[in-house]
C-alpha positions, 0 to 999 in steps of 0.5 A: 429813441426819443421815447427812451430819452423821455422815459429816462428823463421822467424816471430821473425826475421822479427819482430826484423827487423821491430823494428830495422828499426822503431827505426832507423827511429824514432831516425833519425827523432828526431835528429836535422839536422847538417849543414856542417862545411866546406865552402859553395859553392858559385858563389862569384867573390872573397873570402877573409878570415880574412879581415880588412878594415879601412877608415876615412872621415869627422872626423869619422874613422872606421874599419871593420873585418870579418872572411869571405868576399864574393864579388859578383860583378854582384850584387854589394854586399859583403857578410860578416861573423862574423863581427866586426865594430869599429867606432871612432868619436871625443870623442865617439867610438862604436863597432858593432858585428854580425854574418853576413851581406851585404855591398852594393857597390853603396850606401855603405849601410850596413846590419848586421844580427843575434845577433847584439850588439852595445856597445858605449864608454859611456856605451850604449848597443843596441841588435837586430837581424838586424841593417842597415846603410844608408850612404847617409842619415847617418841613423842607423835603424832597424825594428826588436825588439831592446833593449837599456840599460845603467847604469841599465836602459833598454828600449825595442821597436819594431824598432829604427831609429837614424838620425846622421845628426840631432842627433835624436833617435826614439825607436818605437812600444810598448816601455817598460822601466825599470829604476833600477839605477846604479849598480842594 
């Protein structure tokens, strides 16, 4: 009888242990992975925190601020985090924000990614996940879904191509537009 109680006690303890381990594994598998909050280890040649760059050329003035800048000389690339670009041209200005991006040294091309929003002084708003600037062609483009909005009108497309030299803008793909009028 004593051995039955001892065996039942051991069996109960093992059963409780198995339930505890299983519960822990299930709980761990259902929780979202947590990304480290500290700075990422990288092979950057130079790191800059809270950078500001300003430039003026051809009647266009622009300034770029970034929370973090990592310069990779061998790649000819500068990685940017938490980006804000302000562009001033004659009678208009634009603000471009995004979470990350790259500046390519040789071409001066820029790519901004993740939650990219462009707002202009005349009320135009552009939203996309990636936006690229090709300096030589003065071309702003994306091949990701894009939303343009102004004064209650909304246009959604799957790509955008803006050629600054001739002032052309192409919203491509299956385009959907909504015209609500101002204030609606």
